[in-house]
N, C-alpha and C positions, 0 to 999 in steps of 0.2 A: 852900860847893856842893862843896869836899874833901869832907869829912862826907857830904853826901847822895852824893857817888860810891860813899864807904866801904861806906855803907848798902846801896847798890843791888848792890856788889860781894860784900858778905857774903850777901846773898840770894842772888844769884846762884850762888855757890857752895854753898852749903844745896839749895838747888834741883837743881843737879847733883850732889850725894851721895843725896839723895831719888830723882833717877831715874835714878841710879846701882843703888843698894839695887834697886829695881822692876824693872830692869833683871834684876839678880841672882836677883832672887825667880821671876819668870817663865821665868830659862831654866832653874830648878831644878824648878820646874812642870813644862814644857817633859819633862825629863829623869825627873820620878817619870812622867808620862803614858807618855812611852815605855818608862818599864821594865818600867810598870804591863800598855801595851798588849801586850810583847815576852811578858811572863809567861801572859797571857789566853793569846795565840797558841802557847803551847808547852805549854800547858795543855790547851786543845782539840785540838791534834796529837796528843798523848799520848791522850788520849779516842778519838778516830778510830781511833788505831791499835789500840785494844782492843775496835774492834767486829766486827761478823759480815764485813763488806765488806771488811776488810782476809787474811782467809782467803781465800786461792785455791782452783782448782775442786781440783789438787791433795793440797791439804790436806786437804778433803771427803771426796777420795775415797781418801785413808787410813783417816780416821776409820771411813769406812766397811767399807772390806776388814775393819780391827782388828775393827770389832763381826761382821761376818759370818764370820770365821776364827774367834773367840772367843767367839759367842753365837748358834750354831746360827744362821748366816745370819740374824741380826738383824735387817737394814735390808731384806732382798730379803724377806723375811716382811713385815714393815711394809708396804711398798708389794704386795703381793699382799694384805694382810687389809683397805687400808685405800686404797684406789686413786683415791680422792676426795684426798687429802692432797696441801697442795703440795709444792712442791723445802725450800720455807723451814721446811712445820711438821714436815717428814721431818728436818731439819735438826736443830728444837727435841728433839724423841724420840731425836735419838744424843746431844747433850748431854745429854737426862733421863738415858740411855742409861748415859753415862760418869760420871754420879756428880754434876753442876752442881748447883750451890744456888741460890735464890732471888740470895742476894747475888752469888755469881759470874757467874747469868747478866745481875744489871745490870750487871756491870764489863762485861761481855762483849760486850751489846748498847749499852752507854749509856744503858739508863734506870732510871726508877724502881721501885722496890718492885710499888708499884699496877700501873704497867707490865705486868710481869714478871707478875703473877697472875692480871692479863687476861688476857693471851695463854697462860699453859696452862689456865685456864677455855675459851677459845676451842679450846682442842685438844682439851679433853676431851670437848669435845660433839662437834669434829670427827671423835676417835675413838669414838663412841657410846655413852658411857660415862655412863649414866643414874644408876648410884647414887650417894648422895650421901657413901659411907664411904669413896669410894674414889679419890685423885685422879690426875691424868693422870701424876703421876712414879710412883704406885706401879702405876699398869697396865703399865706402859712396862716398869720395872724387874722384872717377872713375867712379863711377854710370853713370853723365852724364858729358860731359865737358860744358866748359862757349859760349852761344848761342851769335851767329857772327851776 
């Protein structure tokens, strides 16, 4: 009977060790998960900060004033020439005029390269550019030159 009790005690101790190891593994997995979740949350916060929604109206106004002063009233001309454009489309044109590349627009809007290309193709159509040899970017860049 003593031998049997010793075996039970040994088994209980072994089970206790296994249980403690499982708890440690679960705690480690939970820590990993929380760390990973926090990383994903921070990454998404940084991505969001780069998006257009984070530019305030005042920021857009500064860009507009700069473009109007340095490129012969570019934004005013754009509105007068293409009154069918939405505010966001005019802002796209402003970004093109200041020279943002497709990869920079991808980061700015938080969208993929094909999405940027589609956005610019829609803009090209809205600008009434039917020529296949000229892009929306080229059209915007040639619309007015620097003021002297």
